[in-house]
C-alpha positions in Angstrom: 10.6 5.5 -1.5 14.3 5.7 -2.3 15.1 6.1 1.4 13.2 3.0 2.3 14.8 1.0 -0.5 18.2 2.0 0.7 17.4 1.0 4.3 16.0 -2.3 3.2 19.0 -3.1 1.1 21.4 -2.3 3.9 19.4 -4.4 6.5 19.3 -7.4 4.1 22.8 -7.3 2.8 24.5 -6.6 6.1 22.1 -8.7 8.3 21.5 -6.0 10.9 18.4 -4.1 12.0 17.9 -0.6 10.8 18.9 1.0 14.1 22.5 -0.3 13.4 22.7 1.4 10.0 23.1 4.9 8.7 22.1 6.0 5.2 24.3 8.9 4.1 24.4 11.1 1.1 21.2 9.9 -0.5 20.9 11.8 -3.8 17.9 11.7 -6.1 19.3 12.2 -9.6 16.2 11.7 -11.7 12.5 11.3 -10.9 11.0 7.9 -11.3 7.7 8.0 -13.2 5.3 5.2 -12.1 3.4 3.3 -14.7 1.0 0.4 -14.4 4.2 -1.7 -14.0 7.5 -0.1 -13.1 10.6 -2.2 -13.2 13.3 -1.2 -10.7 16.4 -2.9 -9.4 18.7 -2.1 -6.5 22.4 -2.8 -6.4 24.5 -2.8 -3.2 28.3 -2.5 -3.9 30.7 -3.0 -0.9 33.5 -0.5 -0.6 37.0 -1.0 0.8 36.3 1.3 3.8 33.6 -1.0 5.1 30.7 1.1 3.7 28.5 0.2 0.8 27.0 2.1 -2.1 23.4 1.6 -3.1 22.2 2.4 -6.6 18.5 2.3 -7.7 17.8 1.9 -11.4 14.7 1.5 -13.5 14.4 -0.4 -16.8 12.2 0.7 -19.7 10.1 -1.5 -21.9 12.9 -1.3 -24.5 15.4 -2.6 -22.0 17.2 0.7 -21.3 18.5 1.2 -17.7 18.4 4.6 -15.9 19.9 5.4 -12.5 17.5 7.4 -10.3 19.2 7.5 -6.9 22.4 6.7 -5.1 23.3 6.5 -1.4 25.8 5.1 1.0 25.3 2.6 3.8 27.4 2.4 6.9 27.2 0.3 10.1 26.9 2.5 13.2 26.2 2.0 16.9 22.5 1.9 18.0 22.0 5.2 19.7 19.6 5.7 22.7 18.2 9.2 22.0 16.7 11.3 24.8 13.4 13.2 24.6 13.6 16.6 22.9 12.7 19.7 24.9 9.4 21.4 24.2 9.5 24.2 21.6 9.6 27.7 23.0 7.8 30.6 21.4 4.4 31.9 20.2 2.5 29.0 18.5 0.2 29.1 15.6 -2.0 26.2 14.5 -2.5 25.7 10.8 -5.5 23.7 9.6 -4.2 20.7 7.5 -6.8 21.4 4.9 -5.4 25.0 4.4 -1.9 23.6 4.2 -2.7 21.0 1.5 -4.6 23.7 -0.4 -1.5 25.8 -0.4 0.7 22.9 -1.6 -1.7 22.3 -4.5 -1.2 25.9 -5.6 2.5 25.1 -6.0 1.7 22.0 -8.0 2.1 19.4 -5.3 -1.1 17.3 -5.2 -1.3 14.8 -2.4 -3.8 12.0 -2.8 -5.7 10.6 0.2 -2.9 8.1 0.9 -0.3 10.9 1.4 -2.5 13.4 3.3 -1.1 12.2 6.6 -0.7 15.4 8.6 -3.5 15.7 11.2 -2.1 18.7 13.2 0.3 21.5 12.3 1.8 23.9 14.8 4.3 26.6 13.8 6.4 28.2 16.5 7.6 31.8 16.0 11.4 31.7 15.6 11.4 28.0 16.2 10.5 24.6 14.7 7.3 23.4 13.2 5.7 20.4 14.8 3.1 18.1 13.3 1.2 14.9 14.2 1.2 12.2 11.6 -1.3 9.4 11.2 -0.9 7.3 8.1 -4.3 7.0 6.3 -5.8 3.6 5.6 -5.0 4.2 1.9 -1.3 4.2 2.7 -0.8 0.5 2.1 0.9 -1.3 4.9 3.6 -3.9 4.1 5.6 -6.4 6.1 9.1 -5.3 7.1 8.5 -1.6 6.7 11.3 0.4 8.4 10.4 4.0 7.4 7.2 3.9 5.4 7.5 6.2 2.4 4.3 8.1 3.4 5.7 8.6 6.9 8.9 10.2 5.5 6.9 12.2 3.0 4.8 13.6 5.8 8.0 14.5 7.6 9.1 16.4 4.5 5.7 18.0 4.4 6.4 19.3 7.9 9.6 20.8 6.6 7.5 22.6 3.9 5.2 23.9 6.6 8.3 25.3 8.4 9.3 27.4 5.4 8.8 31.2 5.7 5.8 32.4 3.8 7.9 34.7 1.7 9.5 31.6 0.1 6.2 30.3 -1.0 5.1 33.0 -3.5 1.4 33.3 -4.4 2.5 33.2 -8.1 2.6 29.4 -7.6 5.3 29.2 -10.3 8.0 28.0 -7.8 8.2 24.8 -5.8 10.8 23.0 -3.7 11.9 19.5 -4.3 13.9 17.4 -1.8 16.8 16.1 -3.9 19.3 14.9 -1.3 19.6 13.8 2.4 22.9 13.8 4.2 21.9 11.3 7.0 19.0 9.0 7.7 18.9 7.3 11.1 16.2 5.0 12.6 16.3 4.6 16.4 13.1 2.5 17.1 9.9 1.1 15.7 8.1 3.9 13.8 4.7 2.3 13.0 1.9 4.4 11.5 1.7 7.3 14.0 4.3 9.8 15.0 5.0 13.3 16.0 7.4 15.3 13.8 9.6 18.3 14.4 11.1 20.2 11.4 13.2 23.3 11.0 15.2 25.0 8.3 19.0 25.2 8.9 19.9 27.5 6.1 18.4 29.3 3.1 20.4 30.6 0.2 20.5 34.4 -0.1 17.7 35.8 -2.2 15.3 33.0 -1.5 17.1 30.2 -3.2 17.7 26.5 -2.2 17.3 25.6 1.4 18.6 22.9 3.9 16.5 21.5 6.7 16.2 18.6 9.1 13.3 16.6 10.5 12.9 14.4 13.6 10.2 11.8 14.1 9.2 11.3 17.7 7.0 9.1 19.8 4.3 10.5 22.2 6.9 11.2 24.9 9.0 13.3 22.5 11.8 10.7 22.2 13.3 10.6 18.7 12.5 7.4 16.7 14.1 8.6 13.4 16.0 11.6 12.2 16.9 13.0 8.8 19.5 15.8 8.6 20.9 17.7 5.7 17.6 17.6 3.7 18.5 19.7 0.6 15.6 21.4 -1.0 16.1 22.7 -4.6 14.0 25.7 -5.7 12.7 25.0 -9.2 10.2 26.5 -11.6 7.1 24.3 -11.8 7.3 24.2 -15.6 10.7 22.4 -15.4 9.4 19.5 -13.4 
């Protein structure tokens, strides 16, 4: 949700399509609890170097403001990406129902609107690829650039790419995406996509991890990419 808000703020304030923007250093500082009515406001502050800072705040019933996320927006050239080569290695198909059951054991419960993965394939020594179809329950809205459920499903693909030893059966540990170094949109994403995700690094001893995800069309051409996804390893009881 914060990523889509940042993209929308940049498009409106700078008067350009999303493919001419880059969101950088998106950091989630505090979770945003959703009530029956949640008040939020977005500020875009121009910087001297031609970039802009986006801040997202919420306001409590008592009038107290709290900052939840911050990011930077920069103009960039619209890239024309080429199709990604096919993944090489032994492939294992994971039933989505088994995957979502495993996530529930770590405390991540996805309602029907967010259960968007329809196929999951892990490649030995390589990336994990999924097919994403947004359910009818994932409310469409006019002007969507990167639907929050679509990006969430891409991050789910990154979870599917994590080695099993990092997902202990004790279910006391979970991983939260708390920062993204770069978000780019190259074309119209819509409600269906393929996704490729892979881990770039894992802290020694099974700690925090960094990954990247690429959304693709049916031909394998990237339509969006998120790099530097920082996953923080946390105890469930602290969330």
